[in-house]
N, C-alpha and C positions, 0 to 999 in steps of 0.2 A: 847754726845752733836752733832749740829749742826754746820758747819763753817759756818762762815758771807763770802759772796763772795765782796769785796773794786771795782773790776775793771776782765773786762773781753775785750776780741780781740782774733777776729775770725788770724789764724797763719796755712798759710799751710794744711789746710782739717783740722788745729783741735783748737775746741772753748779751748783757754786758761784764768784762771779766779786767781784773784789775795786772797790766804783768806786773813784776821785780823793777822795771823799769822804769814806769810810771809812764807805760799807754795803758792804752784802751784795746782791748780787742773786741772784737760781736759777730756772735751769731742767731742767726735764724734758727737753725736747728741743734744747735746746740755741737755738732759734730767738724760743721766747717764756718773756722774762726778766719775773720781777716781783719787789719791792724784797722782801727780812727783817729783820723786826725793824731800830730805826734805827738811831745810828754806835755805833759799835764803840767800847769804855773807853777806847782808845788813838789812836795814828796810827800805822793798818799797812801794815808796805811785805812781810810774807806772814802765810798760815794754812796750817796743813794740816793732815789728820787723823789725829784721836790718841786708840787705843782706840775708845770709842763716843762720841768728842766733836769738838770742836776746838781747834784752840788757835791764836794769834798771835802774830805778833812786832810790833817796829816800833821809832819811835826813842825815842832819852832814858828808855832802859827799859823802853818797855815792853811790858807781856806781858798775855794776857785768855786764855780761856778759856773753852768754852764747852762745853753739854747740847746741843742744836741751833744752827740755827746762827744760830736770834732773840734767847738771852738770854745777851749777854756779859758776864766778870767778869774788872775789877783783878785780876793777880797782884803781890805786891808782893815784892822780888829782891832791894829792895838796892843793884841795880844802872843804872846812869845811864849806860852805854853805845848807842849806836847798836846797835838790829838789824837785820840783815838778809834774814836767810831762815830759818826753820825744817822739822824734818823730821824723819816718825816709821818705829818700826820697829821689832817685834818690844816689845812691850812701854815702849817711853821712848821720848821725845820731843826732839830736840838744837833749841838757835839758837842761829846763826853772829854774828857782827861786829864792828865794831871792836876794834884791838887787840888779832886773837885772840884776843875775849870769845868762849868757848863754857857754856852750863848746858844742864843736864841735866835732866827729869822723868818719872817713872815716869806718872805720871797726870793733868800740868798743872797741879796745887795748888801743889805746893810746887816749887822749883830749884836746881839746887845747881850753883856757876860748878866743872868743870872744866879740868884745866892743860890746852892744847894747846901744841905744840913752838913752836911759829912770832912771835905774838906780830904777829902781820900784819894786817888789816885782812880780817876772811871775809864773801866776799862771796853764795856760795851753796853749799847744804848737800845730802843727794840719801841717800838711803837706796837700797843695793846686796842688797837681798837675806840677804844676810853682813854684810853693813859699812854704817855711814854712812862719804860722801864732801865733804867739803868745800872749796874750792875760794877762794883769795885773788889780794889786789896782787900786785903781779913774779913770780909762779905760784904763787904755797904752799900746798901745798894739804894737809888733811890727812885721817887715815883711822881709820876707832873700830869694831869688834865687837861692844863694851855701849857707845858715844855717853859714856864715861866715859873710856876709856884712851887718848889719841893718838897717832896718832904724824904727827911732819912730814915730809915732802919738796918737789921742786917740780916744775913743768914748765915748762924752757928755752923763749925765747924767749917765751913767754906775757907780752903785757901788762894786757890789761882784760877778767876771765871775766867775761860778764854769762851765762850757761849750766851748773848742770850738770843730768844727767838718766842713769835705768838703764836699762836693759834686753840684753837676747840675752844677760844674763853680763858687760855692759860697761858702765862709766863715758863718755861723752859730757863734752867740755866746752869750749862754742865760748868766740870773743872778738871779737866783730864783723868780725871781718879772715874773709879765704878760708881758713883752714886751721880744722879739729878738732884736741882732742887726746883719747887713748881709751888705758883702763887698765881691766885686773879686778882689780885689788886694791885700785885710789884710791892708790898707791904708786909706781905706774912708767908709768908716759907713752908714749904714741909719739905727736909730731903727726902732721899730716896734711892736704899741702897737695893743696884740692882744685880741682878743675881748674877749665885758666879758660870752658875754654865750657859748662860746668855747668849 
């Protein structure tokens, strides 16, 4: 049978993708794929490059780190919250999830719980060159320049965010409808309705 791929990242000149069975596969060209190592030590929802290695987050407080994609080590944090997303930038990784939980790490070994301002489920996080941007349920947003100190905001009328990305000086959030929300700073947002004939 063919694997179902849930997530893909470009890491150090290689595509890495996560299968539904918590396995990583890799490809140099996006066409030919091969497995990398065995199952990850946590049920994974997201992974990201972090310095010279990788970090992964998952359900039930699961975090893991790796120097390469083949050998992973579970990281104990004492958290039982589910994590939905992880991003890295400026020497720090940030994991977000249930009840507004935010963890930060400078190397992927030790993670510290930091105070977010919202308390809402955070679905996804991205590094935007100068700051992290996170978005969650009810349109709640969080922004931080250092991954430790966060400020809460909102995207009015946002229902169910399903992605955030950074590029061209702008955070872009999708929500499964015919809208996107854009922000230069992760705090002040504008919702744009896509044309009907798109």
